[in-house]
Every structure is written in C-alpha cells, then in structure tokens.
N, CA, C and O of each residue as an XYZ file, in Angstrom:
844
protein
N      39.139     33.675     -6.211
C      39.414     32.319     -5.764
C      40.667     32.273     -4.889
O      40.705     31.572     -3.878
N      41.696     33.032     -5.292
C      42.921     33.057     -4.478
C      42.632     33.617     -3.086
O      43.096     33.073     -2.084
N      41.866     34.703     -3.027
C      41.535     35.293     -1.729
C      40.711     34.326     -0.873
O      40.896     34.257      0.342
N      39.817     33.591     -1.501
C      39.010     32.607     -0.780
C      39.904     31.529     -0.169
O      39.757     31.189      1.005
N      40.823     30.994     -0.961
C      41.714     29.937     -0.472
C      42.704     30.471      0.555
O      43.023     29.788      1.528
N      43.193     31.696      0.339
C      44.168     32.276      1.265
C      43.542     32.539      2.632
O      44.176     32.308      3.662
N      42.299     33.021      2.644
C      41.637     33.324      3.915
C      41.346     32.064      4.727
O      41.227     32.122      5.951
N      41.233     30.921      4.037
C      40.890     29.670      4.727
C      42.058     28.689      4.789
O      41.897     27.530      5.172
N      43.231     29.176      4.405
C      44.450     28.363      4.458
C      44.301     27.073      3.641
O      44.685     25.991      4.086
N      43.743     27.213      2.453
C      43.525     26.061      1.567
C      44.620     26.022      0.505
O      44.366     26.290     -0.670
N      45.832     25.690      0.924
C      46.968     25.690      0.002
C      46.802     24.643     -1.101
O      47.055     24.917     -2.274
N      46.376     23.446     -0.707
C      46.237     22.378     -1.696
C      45.147     22.699     -2.722
O      45.291     22.404     -3.908
N      44.063     23.304     -2.250
C      42.975     23.652     -3.169
C      43.442     24.682     -4.185
O      43.176     24.549     -5.380
N      44.143     25.715     -3.706
C      44.630     26.726     -4.637
C      45.671     26.142     -5.588
O      45.723     26.522     -6.757
N      46.501     25.219     -5.095
C      47.473     24.571     -5.974
C      46.799     23.828     -7.111
O      47.256     23.878     -8.253
N      45.710     23.139     -6.796
C      44.959     22.428     -7.834
C      44.285     23.413     -8.787
O      44.352     23.245    -10.005
N      43.635     24.442     -8.235
C      42.928     25.406     -9.073
C      43.881     26.126    -10.011
O      43.552     26.367    -11.172
N      45.065     26.472     -9.509
C      46.036     27.174    -10.351
C      46.569     26.260    -11.449
O      46.653     26.662    -12.609
N      46.927     25.039    -11.084
C      47.511     24.121    -12.055
C      46.517     23.717    -13.141
O      46.878     23.638    -14.315
N      45.277     23.465    -12.757
C      44.301     22.914    -13.696
C      43.375     23.946    -14.326
O      42.752     23.669    -15.351
N      43.274     25.152    -13.719
C      42.267     26.092    -14.191
C      42.786     27.502    -14.448
O      42.518     28.062    -15.511
N      43.514     28.083    -13.517
C      43.755     29.519    -13.564
C      45.085     29.938    -14.175
O      45.251     31.116    -14.489
N      46.026     29.041    -14.355
C      47.281     29.481    -14.967
C      47.019     29.835    -16.430
O      46.110     29.281    -17.048
N      47.806     30.753    -16.983
C      47.526     31.278    -18.332
C      47.352     30.204    -19.403
O      46.547     30.371    -20.319
N      48.099     29.103    -19.297
C      48.013     28.071    -20.330
C      46.660     27.367    -20.311
O      46.157     26.960    -21.358
N      46.068     27.222    -19.125
C      44.813     26.488    -19.007
C      43.586     27.377    -19.173
O      42.511     26.892    -19.526
N      43.738     28.658    -18.922
C      42.589     29.569    -18.964
C      41.825     29.531    -20.289
O      40.600     29.405    -20.270
N      42.502     29.633    -21.441
C      41.745     29.630    -22.700
C      40.987     28.334    -22.948
O      39.991     28.337    -23.672
N      41.437     27.220    -22.361
C      40.793     25.939    -22.619
C      39.415     25.851    -21.991
O      38.482     25.338    -22.609
N      39.280     26.348    -20.767
C      37.996     26.187    -20.081
C      37.155     27.447    -20.118
O      35.927     27.364    -20.095
N      37.784     28.613    -20.175
C      37.022     29.861    -20.171
C      36.663     30.336    -21.568
O      35.827     31.225    -21.731
N      37.304     29.736    -22.594
C      37.070     30.157    -23.976
C      37.316     31.659    -24.140
O      36.626     32.333    -24.905
N      38.306     32.169    -23.413
C      38.573     33.602    -23.465
C      39.436     33.992    -24.656
O      39.705     35.175    -24.862
N      39.874     33.009    -25.445
C      40.730     33.319    -26.586
C      39.982     34.127    -27.644
O      40.599     34.899    -28.378
N      38.674     33.962    -27.730
C      37.867     34.695    -28.706
C      36.667     35.299    -27.989
O      35.677     34.605    -27.758
N      36.736     36.578    -27.632
C      35.635     37.196    -26.877
C      34.363     37.385    -27.687
O      33.328     37.743    -27.124
N      34.414     37.150    -29.006
C      33.248     37.382    -29.847
C      32.415     36.114    -30.056
O      31.390     36.148    -30.737
N      32.853     35.002    -29.472
C      32.110     33.754    -29.631
C      31.846     33.123    -28.276
O      32.653     33.221    -27.352
N      30.707     32.481    -28.183
C      30.259     31.880    -26.930
C      30.230     30.367    -27.091
O      29.615     29.848    -28.022
N      30.887     29.673    -26.195
C      30.938     28.215    -26.278
C      29.550     27.621    -26.074
O      28.761     28.117    -25.269
N      29.263     26.554    -26.812
C      27.984     25.868    -26.659
C      28.084     24.676    -25.716
O      27.063     24.099    -25.343
N      29.289     24.303    -25.330
C      29.489     23.131    -24.488
C      30.275     23.487    -23.244
O      31.098     24.401    -23.253
N      30.014     22.762    -22.183
C      30.825     22.863    -20.983
C      31.903     21.795    -21.108
O      31.704     20.642    -20.727
N      33.049     22.201    -21.650
C      34.064     21.244    -22.068
C      34.479     20.299    -20.960
O      34.542     19.088    -21.172
N      34.760     20.828    -19.786
C      35.224     19.988    -18.688
C      34.175     18.954    -18.313
O      34.510     17.786    -18.115
N      32.923     19.354    -18.211
C      31.859     18.425    -17.858
C      31.675     17.371    -18.946
O      31.371     16.219    -18.638
N      31.853     17.746    -20.210
C      31.718     16.795    -21.305
C      32.793     15.727    -21.238
O      32.511     14.544    -21.431
N      34.026     16.138    -20.966
C      35.131     15.183    -20.866
C      34.933     14.257    -19.670
O      35.125     13.046    -19.781
N      34.552     14.817    -18.538
C      34.327     13.994    -17.351
C      33.200     12.987    -17.586
O      33.297     11.837    -17.156
N      32.143     13.408    -18.259
C      31.031     12.503    -18.539
C      31.449     11.398    -19.502
O      30.993     10.260    -19.384
N      32.324     11.736    -20.459
C      32.813     10.734    -21.410
C      33.539      9.609    -20.686
O      33.256      8.433    -20.917
N      34.476      9.967    -19.809
C      35.244      8.940    -19.104
C      34.382      8.196    -18.092
O      34.636      7.027    -17.802
N      33.378      8.856    -17.561
C      32.454      8.170    -16.656
C      31.698      7.075    -17.400
O      31.531      5.968    -16.886
N      31.241      7.388    -18.615
C      30.528      6.390    -19.405
C      31.449      5.258    -19.828
O      31.038      4.098    -19.852
N      32.696      5.586    -20.163
C      33.658      4.543    -20.537
C      33.871      3.576    -19.378
O      33.863      2.360    -19.569
N      34.060      4.112    -18.189
C      34.324      3.260    -17.025
C      33.113      2.413    -16.644
O      33.258      1.237    -16.311
N      31.925      3.002    -16.691
C      30.741      2.280    -16.230
C      30.159      1.359    -17.294
O      29.488      0.381    -16.963
N      30.406      1.658    -18.566
C      29.828      0.852    -19.638
C      30.790     -0.208    -20.160
O      30.387     -1.345    -20.404
N      32.056      0.157    -20.331
C      33.011     -0.742    -20.978
C      34.074     -1.303    -20.037
O      34.674     -2.335    -20.338
N      34.315     -0.650    -18.913
C      35.385     -1.100    -18.022
C      34.877     -1.465    -16.634
O      35.669     -1.570    -15.697
N      33.572     -1.661    -16.487
C      33.020     -1.916    -15.154
C      33.485     -3.248    -14.571
O      33.481     -3.421    -13.352
N      33.890     -4.199    -15.432
C      34.323     -5.512    -14.961
C      35.842     -5.611    -14.813
O      36.369     -6.680    -14.505
N      36.537     -4.507    -15.030
C      37.999     -4.501    -14.956
C      38.452     -3.495    -13.906
O      37.944     -2.375    -13.847
N      39.404     -3.896    -13.084
C      39.940     -3.004    -12.062
C      41.202     -2.317    -12.561
O      41.292     -1.090    -12.538
N      42.167     -3.091    -13.009
C      43.415     -2.552    -13.555
C      43.691     -3.239    -14.893
O      44.498     -4.166    -14.956
N      43.025     -2.790    -15.966
C      43.209     -3.462    -17.261
C      44.613     -3.254    -17.816
O      45.249     -2.227    -17.577
N      45.075     -4.241    -18.554
C      46.358     -4.110    -19.251
C      46.240     -3.028    -20.322
O      45.153     -2.759    -20.833
N      47.361     -2.422    -20.648
C      47.359     -1.331    -21.616
C      46.846     -1.798    -22.970
O      46.038     -1.112    -23.595
N      47.310     -2.968    -23.434
C      46.860     -3.450    -24.735
C      45.362     -3.763    -24.731
O      44.678     -3.557    -25.734
N      44.856     -4.263    -23.600
C      43.424     -4.536    -23.490
C      42.620     -3.243    -23.489
O      41.560     -3.166    -24.111
N      43.121     -2.231    -22.793
C      42.438     -0.940    -22.751
C      42.385     -0.302    -24.133
O      41.350      0.227    -24.538
N      43.502     -0.354    -24.855
C      43.539      0.215    -26.208
C      42.569     -0.524    -27.123
O      41.886      0.097    -27.937
N      42.507     -1.836    -26.993
C      41.585     -2.636    -27.807
C      40.132     -2.225    -27.534
O      39.343     -2.063    -28.465
N      39.786     -2.057    -26.249
C      38.419     -1.666    -25.890
C      38.089     -0.276    -26.428
O      36.989     -0.049    -26.932
N      39.033      0.650    -26.324
C      38.793      2.007    -26.819
C      38.580      2.027    -28.327
O      37.759      2.793    -28.832
N      39.321      1.182    -29.049
C      39.244      1.188    -30.513
C      38.020      0.434    -31.020
O      37.329      0.915    -31.918
N      37.746     -0.728    -30.463
C      36.727     -1.611    -31.030
C      35.386     -1.585    -30.299
O      34.421     -2.182    -30.776
N      35.305     -0.911    -29.161
C      34.032     -0.819    -28.458
C      33.591      0.633    -28.250
O      32.459      0.997    -28.570
N      34.490      1.454    -27.714
C      34.127      2.839    -27.411
C      33.963      3.659    -28.688
O      32.967      4.364    -28.853
N      34.934      3.569    -29.585
C      34.890      4.373    -30.811
C      33.674      4.061    -31.681
O      33.017      5.001    -32.129
N      33.332      2.784    -31.949
C      32.110      2.518    -32.731
C      30.843      3.043    -32.063
O      29.928      3.497    -32.749
N      30.779      2.986    -30.735
C      29.598      3.503    -30.035
C      29.479      5.012    -30.212
O      28.383      5.532    -30.420
N      30.606      5.715    -30.130
C      30.592      7.165    -30.334
C      30.220      7.497    -31.768
O      29.454      8.429    -32.011
N      30.759      6.737    -32.728
C      30.460      6.972    -34.138
C      28.975      6.778    -34.420
O      28.381      7.553    -35.169
N      28.370      5.750    -33.825
C      26.935      5.517    -34.010
C      26.117      6.650    -33.409
O      25.098      7.051    -33.971
N      26.557      7.162    -32.275
C      25.856      8.273    -31.632
C      25.948      9.541    -32.476
O      24.970     10.280    -32.594
N      27.103      9.794    -33.056
C      27.277     10.975    -33.897
C      26.410     10.887    -35.146
O      25.835     11.892    -35.565
N      26.307      9.710    -35.745
C      25.437      9.545    -36.916
C      23.978      9.788    -36.541
O      23.221     10.367    -37.320
N      23.588      9.348    -35.355
C      22.210      9.550    -34.900
C      21.908     11.030    -34.699
O      20.796     11.481    -34.973
N      22.894     11.786    -34.221
C      22.690     13.206    -33.967
C      22.809     14.050    -35.228
O      22.457     15.230    -35.209
N      23.296     13.474    -36.322
C      23.446     14.226    -37.561
C      22.080     14.642    -38.094
O      21.108     13.895    -37.987
N      22.018     15.832    -38.664
C      20.736     16.369    -39.132
C      20.170     15.597    -40.317
O      18.978     15.709    -40.602
N      20.997     14.811    -41.019
C      20.520     14.046    -42.173
C      20.174     12.606    -41.816
O      19.872     11.808    -42.704
N      20.212     12.263    -40.541
C      19.935     10.883    -40.124
C      18.446     10.569    -40.282
O      17.597     11.199    -39.652
N      18.144      9.583    -41.134
C      16.767      9.139    -41.363
C      15.839     10.309    -41.675
O      14.851     10.545    -40.980
N      16.178     11.025    -42.723
C      15.341     12.148    -43.136
C      13.941     11.658    -43.494
O      13.781     10.596    -44.096
N      12.953     12.422    -43.127
C      11.570     12.060    -43.391
C      10.878     11.434    -42.201
O       9.652     11.335    -42.174
N      11.656     11.009    -41.213
C      11.070     10.448    -40.001
C      11.116     11.474    -38.879
O      11.991     12.340    -38.842
N      10.167     11.362    -37.976
C      10.129     12.282    -36.840
C      11.342     12.049    -35.950
O      11.699     10.908    -35.656
N      11.966     13.135    -35.525
C      13.149     13.028    -34.682
C      12.828     13.537    -33.278
O      12.123     14.534    -33.121
N      13.342     12.857    -32.268
C      13.130     13.345    -30.898
C      13.984     14.572    -30.632
O      15.025     14.759    -31.261
N      13.550     15.398    -29.711
C      14.325     16.569    -29.339
C      15.511     16.163    -28.477
O      15.442     15.199    -27.714
N      16.586     16.904    -28.610
C      17.750     16.668    -27.764
C      17.462     17.193    -26.357
O      16.465     17.876    -26.127
N      18.351     16.862    -25.425
C      18.180     17.334    -24.048
C      18.154     18.853    -24.004
O      17.356     19.448    -23.279
N      19.029     19.478    -24.780
C      19.070     20.942    -24.798
C      17.791     21.514    -25.406
O      17.259     22.502    -24.899
N      17.292     20.910    -26.480
C      16.068     21.403    -27.112
C      14.865     21.272    -26.185
O      13.981     22.129    -26.197
N      14.820     20.215    -25.386
C      13.736     20.073    -24.409
C      13.797     21.180    -23.368
O      12.767     21.738    -22.989
N      15.004     21.501    -22.903
C      15.148     22.582    -21.926
C      14.796     23.926    -22.554
O      14.190     24.781    -21.909
N      15.181     24.106    -23.817
C      14.860     25.336    -24.541
C      13.345     25.501    -24.656
O      12.815     26.580    -24.391
N      12.653     24.440    -25.050
C      11.196     24.504    -25.205
C      10.512     24.780    -23.874
O       9.582     25.584    -23.810
N      10.962     24.124    -22.816
C      10.356     24.329    -21.500
C      10.539     25.766    -21.038
O       9.607     26.375    -20.513
N      11.736     26.311    -21.231
C      11.993     27.699    -20.851
C      11.147     28.654    -21.678
O      10.580     29.610    -21.147
N      11.062     28.395    -22.985
C      10.267     29.235    -23.887
C       8.806     29.263    -23.443
O       8.212     30.335    -23.332
N       8.229     28.102    -23.190
C       6.819     28.034    -22.805
C       6.567     28.692    -21.451
O       5.510     29.286    -21.237
N       7.527     28.591    -20.541
C       7.382     29.254    -19.242
C       7.380     30.767    -19.402
O       6.556     31.459    -18.804
N       8.304     31.278    -20.208
C       8.388     32.724    -20.420
C       7.184     33.253    -21.194
O       6.771     34.395    -20.992
N       6.622     32.435    -22.073
C       5.474     32.892    -22.867
C       4.227     33.106    -22.010
O       3.295     33.788    -22.436
N       4.203     32.532    -20.810
C       3.054     32.687    -19.920
C       3.175     33.898    -18.997
O       2.221     34.242    -18.300
N       4.316     34.534    -18.987
C       4.528     35.658    -18.074
C       4.022     36.964    -18.679
O       4.025     37.151    -19.895
N       3.597     37.844    -17.811
C       3.081     39.141    -18.243
C       4.236     40.107    -18.505
O       5.279     40.056    -17.853
N       4.013     40.982    -19.476
C       4.998     42.008    -19.806
C       4.758     43.228    -18.928
O       3.628     43.702    -18.810
N       5.817     43.730    -18.317
C       5.691     44.919    -17.472
C       5.587     46.168    -18.344
O       5.691     46.099    -19.568
N       5.385     47.292    -17.699
C       5.253     48.537    -18.443
C       6.573     49.173    -18.825
O       6.588     50.218    -19.476
N       7.681     48.565    -18.435
C       8.992     49.119    -18.772
C       9.255     49.009    -20.267
O       8.837     48.050    -20.917
N       9.946     49.992    -20.794
C      10.234     50.043    -22.227
C      11.637     49.494    -22.479
O      12.630     50.114    -22.099
N      11.710     48.329    -23.122
C      12.996     47.717    -23.456
C      13.141     47.643    -24.970
O      12.154     47.513    -25.693
N      14.372     47.726    -25.437
C      14.648     47.628    -26.868
C      14.894     46.163    -27.225
O      15.889     45.567    -26.812
N      13.978     45.603    -27.990
C      14.064     44.198    -28.390
C      14.364     44.104    -29.876
O      13.676     44.715    -30.694
N      15.387     43.343    -30.222
C      15.784     43.155    -31.614
C      15.737     41.663    -31.925
O      16.611     40.906    -31.504
N      14.716     41.246    -32.662
C      14.551     39.829    -32.977
C      15.632     39.357    -33.940
O      16.114     38.230    -33.822
N      16.016     40.198    -34.887
C      17.025     39.805    -35.873
C      18.359     39.475    -35.212
O      19.023     38.512    -35.597
N      18.752     40.270    -34.217
C      19.996     40.017    -33.487
C      19.773     39.167    -32.246
O      20.727     38.728    -31.603
N      18.522     38.942    -31.917
C      18.106     38.188    -30.727
C      18.715     38.797    -29.461
O      19.406     38.127    -28.693
N      18.436     40.077    -29.271
C      18.921     40.799    -28.097
C      17.783     41.597    -27.476
O      16.838     41.995    -28.156
N      17.891     41.819    -26.186
C      16.920     42.620    -25.450
C      17.655     43.331    -24.327
O      18.551     42.762    -23.703
N      17.278     44.565    -24.073
C      17.969     45.362    -23.057
C      17.447     45.118    -21.645
O      17.859     45.809    -20.713
N      16.547     44.147    -21.469
C      16.031     43.881    -20.118
C      17.091     43.251    -19.218
O      17.011     43.357    -17.994
N      18.079     42.600    -19.818
C      19.183     42.043    -19.037
C      19.006     40.611    -18.580
O      19.909     40.058    -17.951
N      17.868     39.989    -18.876
C      17.646     38.626    -18.382
C      18.430     37.576    -19.162
O      18.732     36.513    -18.619
N      18.760     37.842    -20.400
C      19.401     36.837    -21.242
C      20.692     36.293    -20.643
O      20.972     35.098    -20.743
N      21.477     37.166    -20.022
C      22.774     36.727    -19.501
C      22.633     35.794    -18.307
O      23.597     35.131    -17.924
N      21.440     35.735    -17.712
C      21.214     34.839    -16.580
C      20.468     33.569    -16.986
O      20.237     32.693    -16.153
N      20.092     33.466    -18.250
C      19.321     32.322    -18.719
C      20.217     31.389    -19.530
O      20.954     31.845    -20.404
N      20.161     30.089    -19.247
C      21.018     29.124    -19.934
C      20.725     29.058    -21.426
O      21.608     28.720    -22.214
N      19.493     29.378    -21.826
C      19.108     29.349    -23.236
C      19.127     30.730    -23.873
O      18.794     30.872    -25.049
N      19.514     31.751    -23.110
C      19.600     33.135    -23.604
C      18.250     33.623    -24.131
O      18.155     34.192    -25.219
N      17.213     33.385    -23.332
C      15.868     33.826    -23.674
C      15.378     34.845    -22.659
O      15.886     34.924    -21.541
N      14.385     35.620    -23.066
C      13.673     36.505    -22.148
C      12.231     36.594    -22.634
O      11.949     36.296    -23.795
N      11.328     36.997    -21.765
C       9.906     37.007    -22.114
C       9.593     38.021    -23.213
O       8.633     37.846    -23.963
N      10.397     39.074    -23.310
C      10.140     40.086    -24.339
C      10.442     39.536    -25.737
O       9.695     39.801    -26.679
N      11.528     38.776    -25.875
C      11.851     38.172    -27.166
C      10.857     37.071    -27.515
O      10.424     36.955    -28.661
N      10.500     36.270    -26.527
C       9.557     35.173    -26.764
C       8.209     35.707    -27.232
O       7.593     35.128    -28.127
N       7.747     36.798    -26.642
C       6.453     37.368    -27.005
C       6.519     38.245    -28.252
O       5.485     38.649    -28.784
N       7.730     38.539    -28.718
C       7.877     39.394    -29.897
C       7.740     38.617    -31.198
O       7.608     39.221    -32.262
N       7.768     37.287    -31.133
C       7.675     36.460    -32.338
C       6.389     35.643    -32.294
O       5.837     35.429    -31.215
N       5.899     35.179    -33.452
C       4.692     34.346    -33.473
C       4.939     33.011    -32.770
O       6.091     32.597    -32.635
N       3.887     32.333    -32.321
C       4.051     31.014    -31.699
C       4.720     30.037    -32.663
O       4.271     29.904    -33.801
N       5.769     29.359    -32.243
C       6.498     28.452    -33.143
C       5.686     27.202    -33.481
O       4.788     26.807    -32.738
N       6.022     26.590    -34.615
C       5.416     25.319    -34.994
C       6.140     24.176    -34.285
O       7.158     24.397    -33.631
N       5.626     22.972    -34.411
C       6.245     21.821    -33.752
C       7.604     21.483    -34.370
O       8.470     20.926    -33.695
N       7.794     21.815    -35.647
C       9.085     21.546    -36.285
C      10.182     22.458    -35.751
O      11.362     22.110    -35.794
N       9.798     23.604    -35.258
C      10.779     24.577    -34.768
C      11.624     23.992    -33.645
O      12.828     24.239    -33.579
N      11.002     23.223    -32.766
C      11.707     22.740    -31.571
C      12.815     21.750    -31.899
O      13.807     21.679    -31.172
N      12.671     20.984    -32.974
C      13.709     20.008    -33.326
C      14.725     20.581    -34.311
O      15.735     19.941    -34.604
N      14.464     21.777    -34.820
C      15.374     22.400    -35.780
C      16.244     23.489    -35.167
O      17.292     23.827    -35.717
N      15.820     24.040    -34.036
C      16.540     25.172    -33.465
C      17.912     24.743    -32.955
O      18.051     23.685    -32.340
N      18.904     25.555    -33.209
C      20.269     25.346    -32.736
C      20.792     26.670    -32.198
O      20.475     27.736    -32.727
N      21.592     26.595    -31.146
C      22.215     27.825    -30.655
C      23.560     28.007    -31.330
O      24.385     27.094    -31.350
N      23.774     29.189    -31.881
C      25.016     29.506    -32.562
C      26.043     30.033    -31.564
O      25.714     30.318    -30.412
N      27.284     30.158    -32.015
C      28.356     30.641    -31.150
C      28.566     32.145    -31.270
O      29.324     32.736    -30.500
N      27.901     32.754    -32.228
C      28.088     34.181    -32.454
C      26.733     34.834    -32.684
O      25.718     34.144    -32.784
N      26.711     36.162    -32.770
C      25.455     36.884    -32.960
C      24.961     36.732    -34.398
O      25.759     36.780    -35.335
N      23.654     36.549    -34.578
C      22.655     36.277    -33.542
C      22.767     34.839    -33.034
O      23.113     33.934    -33.793
N      22.474     34.635    -31.756
C      22.615     33.303    -31.178
C      21.617     32.317    -31.775
O      21.860     31.110    -31.773
N      20.500     32.820    -32.284
C      19.501     31.953    -32.910
C      19.136     32.522    -34.273
O      18.934     33.726    -34.432
N      19.058     31.625    -35.252
C      18.668     32.023    -36.605
C      17.753     30.939    -37.171
O      18.176     29.803    -37.388
N      16.494     31.308    -37.406
C      15.508     30.350    -37.909
C      14.416     31.134    -38.630
O      14.100     32.253    -38.226
N      13.828     30.566    -39.699
C      12.784     31.291    -40.440
C      11.607     31.742    -39.579
O      10.970     32.749    -39.886
N      11.310     31.009    -38.506
C      10.164     31.364    -37.670
C      10.489     32.439    -36.642
O       9.586     32.949    -35.979
N      11.737     32.782    -36.502
C      12.117     33.843    -35.564
C      12.085     35.173    -36.299
O      13.108     35.637    -36.803
N      10.917     35.779    -36.357
C      10.742     37.073    -37.009
C       9.655     37.831    -36.280
O       8.923     37.257    -35.474
N       9.546     39.118    -36.559
C       8.506     39.936    -35.948
C       7.123     39.405    -36.347
O       6.970     38.767    -37.388
N       6.131     39.675    -35.513
C       4.796     39.136    -35.754
C       4.169     39.661    -37.037
O       3.333     38.986    -37.636
N       4.559     40.851    -37.464
C       3.973     41.424    -38.672
C       4.799     41.122    -39.916
O       4.515     41.662    -40.985
N       5.815     40.270    -39.799
C       6.665     39.923    -40.932
C       6.334     38.523    -41.442
O       5.926     37.663    -40.660
N       6.505     38.282    -42.752
C       6.271     36.928    -43.286
C       7.371     35.976    -42.824
O       8.454     36.402    -42.424
N       7.072     34.687    -42.888
C       8.061     33.701    -42.479
C       9.280     33.771    -43.389
O       9.147     33.947    -44.600
N      10.455     33.634    -42.811
C      11.684     33.781    -43.571
C      12.077     32.512    -44.308
O      11.300     31.562    -44.407
N      13.300     32.517    -44.823
C      13.825     31.374    -45.562
C      14.947     30.718    -44.761
O      15.588     31.350    -43.921
N      15.163     29.443    -45.041
C      16.244     28.725    -44.368
C      17.589     29.212    -44.889
O      17.760     29.439    -46.087
N      18.530     29.368    -43.983
C      19.861     29.836    -44.340
C      20.784     28.635    -44.472
O      21.031     27.925    -43.497
N      21.292     28.411    -45.678
C      22.158     27.258    -45.919
C      23.636     27.570    -45.691
O      24.462     26.658    -45.666
N      23.973     28.836    -45.525
C      25.384     29.227    -45.421
C      25.866     29.149    -43.977
O      26.198     30.173    -43.379
N      25.907     27.958    -43.420
C      26.383     27.785    -42.059
C      27.871     27.488    -42.017
O      28.484     27.216    -43.049
N      28.450     27.538    -40.831
C      29.873     27.253    -40.668
C      30.114     26.629    -39.307
O      29.348     26.846    -38.367
N      31.189     25.848    -39.209
C      31.547     25.222    -37.940
C      31.887     26.287    -36.910
O      31.544     26.154    -35.735
N      32.559     27.344    -37.349
C      32.965     28.403    -36.430
C      31.761     29.061    -35.772
O      31.772     29.326    -34.570
N      30.720     29.326    -36.563
C      29.528     29.987    -36.024
C      28.603     29.021    -35.291
O      27.743     29.452    -34.523
N      28.771     27.723    -35.520
C      27.965     26.742    -34.810
C      26.671     26.365    -35.490
O      25.810     25.752    -34.858
N      26.497     26.711    -36.771
C      25.279     26.340    -37.501
C      25.653     25.578    -38.771
O      25.197     25.903    -39.867
N      26.491     24.560    -38.599
C      27.055     23.826    -39.724
C      26.319     22.525    -40.019
O      26.933     21.578    -40.512
N      25.026     22.450    -39.734
C      24.263     21.235    -40.014
C      24.238     20.957    -41.512
O      24.183     21.876    -42.329
N      24.280     19.647    -41.862
C      24.227     19.270    -43.273
C      22.872     19.599    -43.891
O      22.774     19.853    -45.091
N      21.828     19.593    -43.064
C      20.485     19.929    -43.541
C      19.885     20.973    -42.628
O      19.819     20.775    -41.415
N      19.449     22.076    -43.192
C      18.950     23.197    -42.398
C      17.558     22.955    -41.833
O      17.166     23.583    -40.850
N      16.809     22.043    -42.454
C      15.426     21.812    -42.054
C      14.435     22.174    -43.149
O      13.228     21.996    -42.985
N      14.947     22.686    -44.274
C      14.094     23.083    -45.390
C      13.532     21.835    -46.072
O      14.272     21.108    -46.734
N      12.240     21.583    -45.917
C      11.622     20.372    -46.457
C      11.504     20.409    -47.976
O      11.286     19.370    -48.599
N      11.644     21.575    -48.578
C      11.567     21.657    -50.036
C      12.769     21.006    -50.708
O      12.734     20.724    -51.906
N      13.840     20.765    -49.937
C      15.039     20.147    -50.502
C      14.988     18.631    -50.461
O      15.855     17.971    -51.032
N      13.991     18.068    -49.798
C      13.899     16.609    -49.684
C      13.426     15.984    -50.992
O      13.291     14.764    -51.079
C-alpha cells in the first residue's frame, strides 16, 4: 500500500491508511492478527459502518445537527431497544419449536454448497478430512464459506434442518455438526460444549431431544 501511494504521490491517502489501518496499534483491530489460530467471523469495520448508517437513516433522518442530550436519549431509548430485540430474535432459543428463517450468511452458505455439489470431481488426488473440514485442493482459502466440492461431495446430502443450524466457528474445525461426517459413518451427536472463543456458543445446539 505504501508503494502504491508513493508511486502516485498520494500523501493524504497514505496518511489516512497509516493512521486508521496500518499503524501497529490499529492493525490487530481490523486484521485480527493478535491470534493467528483463530479466524474472525465478522468484518468488523463494515459492521460498525453499517450500524451507524442504520442509526442515521432510521433514527436521525429528520435531524441535521441534533443536540447532545437529544442524541443520547435516542441512542438509549430507541437504538438500544431495537438492537436488543434483534439480538433476541437471532438467539438460538428464540421461539423454539417454530420454523426459523435462515440468516443472510446461511443462505449464502447453502447456495455455495448446492453449486459445488453439482460440479464434477477431477481425477486429481486430494486429501480430504471431514472431521477437520480441510482439503488440500486449495479452494477453501478463496471461498467466503470455506467450502470446496471435494468436502461437499464427501458427506451425505444435508437435511433441511442443517441449513438453519450450521454455524462457522473461529477455530479448527470451522464447521462442526452431526450431519458433517463421512458417507459410510452414522450420524453424529450434537456437541453441547461450545465456547464464545471458538464461536459455537449457542444456547441450543439444535438437538430436538432436549426440547
């Protein structure tokens, strides 16, 4: 980035990039380089920008320069309850027993999965490990959902419940679900030992026997 800006005499651009992105203090915040063994599930900067965009367009669209006390009131009594309601809706225990719609990420995951399931397998020999959800073909690092056709074809066709239960973890294996097993293996059991650090900390794993 520095070479790009230097070659084009973009001093202001590099000043912004260094201050907000590349200086050592900011690097761990956006690159998540503080822990090389975990992969972020969110694009933090885009999430923050989208949050303030929704605040401005939903709650502050009729105000140009709101007073500080008015802004604080809106954030506490309008924005915060809306976020709290959204978080309750996204919780895995929300209205148990009723059909739940897939999240935006789950829809993209399903679409990618179905696309890869239609592709033919080449004659190349790759090492596929369903338990660790890894494949040596190299496609996973270029896919937003970390899928490849070899892994998709290595497991039985998922049920409809699979799509609303699947979550991407922050550590290996990136996916853990009873239906993710070799075709000649019996269906597994739900794992209740999740953690916030690993990214599988749902209050309910999806095991219907617990209802």
